[in-house]
C-alpha positions as CSV (number, residue, x, y, z in Angstrom):
1,M,80.0,132.9,131.8
2,T,80.2,129.4,130.4
3,P,81.2,128.7,126.8
4,N,77.6,127.8,126.0
5,S,76.4,131.3,126.8
6,R,78.9,133.2,124.7
7,K,77.6,136.3,122.8
8,I,79.3,137.1,119.5
9,I,78.8,140.0,117.2
10,V,79.3,139.5,113.5
11,A,79.7,142.7,111.5
12,D,79.9,142.1,107.7
13,D,77.9,143.5,104.8
14,H,77.8,140.2,102.9
15,P,74.8,138.0,104.1
16,L,76.3,134.8,102.7
17,F,79.5,135.3,104.6
18,R,77.6,136.2,107.8
19,A,75.7,132.9,107.4
20,A,79.0,131.0,106.9
21,L,80.4,132.6,110.0
22,H,77.2,131.8,111.9
23,K,77.6,128.1,111.0
24,C,81.2,128.1,112.0
25,L,80.5,129.8,115.3
26,M,77.9,127.2,116.1
27,Q,80.4,124.5,115.3
28,A,83.1,126.1,117.4
29,L,81.1,127.1,120.4
30,G,77.9,125.1,120.5
31,K,75.0,127.0,121.9
32,V,75.9,130.7,121.3
33,Q,74.1,134.0,120.9
34,I,75.0,135.7,117.6
35,V,73.9,139.2,116.7
36,E,74.7,140.6,113.2
37,A,75.3,144.0,111.7
38,G,75.7,144.9,108.0
39,D,77.2,148.4,108.3
40,L,78.9,150.6,110.8
41,D,75.8,152.4,111.9
42,E,74.0,149.2,112.7
43,L,77.1,147.9,114.5
44,Q,77.3,151.0,116.7
45,T,73.6,150.5,117.6
46,L,74.2,146.8,118.4
47,L,77.2,147.6,120.6
48,K,75.1,150.0,122.7
49,H,72.7,147.1,123.5
50,H,75.3,144.3,123.6
51,D,78.3,145.8,125.3
52,D,78.6,142.5,127.2
53,A,79.6,140.7,124.0
54,D,82.5,138.2,124.3
55,L,83.8,138.8,120.8
56,L,83.4,140.9,117.7
57,L,84.1,139.6,114.2
58,L,84.7,142.8,112.1
59,D,84.8,143.1,108.4
60,L,87.7,145.4,107.5
61,H,85.9,147.0,104.6
62,M,82.3,147.2,105.8
63,P,80.2,150.1,104.6
64,G,80.8,153.2,106.7
65,T,84.4,152.3,107.5
66,Q,87.8,153.0,105.9
67,G,90.8,151.1,106.8
68,F,91.0,150.6,110.6
69,S,88.7,153.4,111.5
70,A,86.0,151.1,112.9
71,L,88.5,149.2,114.9
72,T,89.9,152.4,116.4
73,L,86.3,153.6,117.3
74,I,85.5,150.2,118.9
75,N,88.9,150.2,120.8
76,N,88.1,153.6,122.2
77,K,84.6,152.9,123.4
78,Y,84.5,149.1,124.0
79,A,88.1,148.2,124.8
80,H,86.9,145.2,126.8
81,I,85.5,143.4,123.7
82,P,88.2,141.5,121.7
83,V,88.0,142.1,118.0
84,I,89.0,139.7,115.2
85,V,89.3,141.6,111.9
86,I,88.2,139.6,108.9
87,S,89.2,140.5,105.3
88,A,89.8,139.3,101.8
89,N,93.1,141.2,102.0
90,E,95.8,138.7,102.9
91,K,98.8,140.9,102.9
92,P,100.9,140.0,106.0
93,A,101.7,143.7,106.6
94,V,98.0,144.5,106.8
95,M,97.4,141.5,109.1
96,R,100.1,142.7,111.5
97,A,99.0,146.3,111.2
98,A,95.5,145.2,112.4
99,V,96.9,143.7,115.5
100,E,99.2,146.7,116.1
101,S,96.0,148.9,115.8
102,G,94.3,146.9,118.6
103,A,92.8,143.8,117.0
104,A,93.0,140.5,118.9
105,G,93.4,138.7,115.6
106,F,93.1,138.7,111.9
107,L,91.2,136.1,109.8
108,P,91.5,135.9,106.0
109,K,88.1,135.3,104.4
110,S,89.6,132.4,102.6
111,A,90.5,130.6,105.8
112,P,89.0,127.1,106.2
113,V,86.5,126.3,108.9
114,E,89.2,124.6,111.0
115,I,91.4,127.7,111.0
116,I,88.5,130.0,111.8
117,T,87.4,127.7,114.7
118,D,90.9,127.6,116.1
119,A,91.3,131.4,115.8
120,I,88.0,132.1,117.6
121,N,88.8,129.7,120.4
122,R,92.3,131.1,120.9
123,V,91.1,134.7,121.0
124,L,88.3,133.8,123.5
125,N,91.0,132.3,125.6
126,G,92.9,135.6,125.7
127,E,95.4,134.9,123.0
128,I,96.4,137.0,119.9
129,W,95.9,135.1,116.7
130,L,97.5,135.7,113.3
131,P,97.8,133.4,110.3
132,P,101.1,131.7,110.0
133,A,101.9,133.6,106.9
134,A,101.9,136.9,108.9
135,Q,104.3,135.6,111.4
136,Q,107.1,134.4,109.0
137,P,110.2,136.6,108.6
138,G,110.3,138.3,105.2
139,A,106.6,137.9,104.7
140,D,105.0,140.2,102.1
141,A,108.3,140.6,100.2
142,D,106.4,141.7,97.1
143,N,105.2,144.8,98.9
144,D,108.4,146.2,100.4
145,Q,107.2,149.8,100.4
146,L,104.1,149.1,102.4
147,E,106.0,146.9,104.8
148,K,108.7,149.6,105.2
149,V,106.4,152.5,106.0
150,V,103.7,150.7,108.0
151,G,106.4,148.9,109.9
152,T,107.8,152.2,111.2
153,F,104.5,153.5,112.4
154,T,103.5,153.2,116.1
155,P,99.9,152.1,116.6
156,Q,99.0,155.7,117.4
157,Q,100.6,157.0,114.3
158,Y,98.8,154.3,112.3
159,R,95.4,155.4,113.7
160,V,96.2,159.0,113.0
161,S,97.2,158.1,109.4
162,M,93.9,156.2,108.9
163,M,91.8,159.1,110.0
164,L,93.9,161.5,107.9
165,V,93.0,159.5,104.9
166,E,89.4,159.7,105.9
167,G,89.6,163.5,105.7
168,L,89.3,164.2,109.5
169,Q,90.8,167.4,110.8
170,N,93.2,167.5,113.8
171,K,90.4,168.4,116.3
172,Q,88.3,165.5,115.1
173,I,91.2,163.0,115.3
174,A,92.1,164.3,118.8
175,T,88.5,163.8,120.0
176,A,88.4,160.2,118.5
177,M,91.7,159.3,120.2
178,L,91.0,161.1,123.4
179,V,94.2,163.2,123.2
180,T,95.0,166.9,122.6
181,E,95.4,168.5,119.2
182,A,99.0,169.2,120.1
183,T,99.6,165.4,120.4
184,I,98.0,164.9,117.0
185,K,100.1,167.6,115.4
186,A,103.2,165.9,116.8
187,H,102.1,162.6,115.3
188,L,101.5,164.2,112.0
189,T,104.9,165.8,112.0
190,T,106.5,162.4,112.5
191,I,104.2,160.8,109.9
192,F,105.1,163.5,107.3
193,R,108.8,163.0,108.0
194,K,108.6,159.2,107.6
195,L,106.6,159.6,104.3
196,G,109.0,162.3,103.0
197,V,106.1,164.8,102.5
198,S,105.4,168.3,103.7
199,S,101.6,168.7,103.5
200,R,98.4,166.8,104.4
201,T,97.5,166.4,100.7
202,Q,100.8,164.9,99.9
203,A,100.6,162.6,102.9
204,V,97.1,161.4,101.9
205,L,98.3,160.7,98.3
206,A,101.3,158.8,99.6
207,L,99.3,156.8,102.1
208,K,96.8,155.8,99.4
209,A,99.6,154.9,97.0
210,I,101.1,152.5,99.5
211,E,97.7,151.0,100.3
212,I,97.5,152.3,103.8
213,T,93.8,151.8,103.4
214,P,93.4,148.1,103.0
215,Q,90.5,146.9,101.0
216,G,88.3,143.8,101.5
């Protein structure tokens, strides 16, 4: 497929931001097919008909999603489509967690056109892209607790924690991650230990308190 026949999915609930991304994509790629979704249900429908897409730009806090739940869903069903997470949340720990959870990149919504263009081209070329701020040692020093806890989670533990916050039960989490319930129980045991809690309720409260569910 030539660059002029790229197909990009833009998933964001803000029409003005979708329009801005549309313009940026045209600038970065020239002739390109762009399909848009405003919520998770619409995105899932689009993916069924456009599973040959070259890239998905995914709003982190689009309606129907919580944290990285949509990213996890897409990774499970459409692992061949690279995903760039876009968000107003610019905490380096959240940016790195997105990549650890399967994203090919993370774009702050405040990024200038030049940065967005560079990120898109790099990801389309098979690279992982993060803003420079997320790559600096000691980044996010003002949020030590989040950095400490998130930094110790494996990508699988992070996905389990996100779905735990959503209120999913072990069987549902196991189905979403294509593993056994025993595996999920083992992940939860480790997550509880790292958080210093002994119940699901305490774990959810702790995860919310340290902003494990990024907004924006």
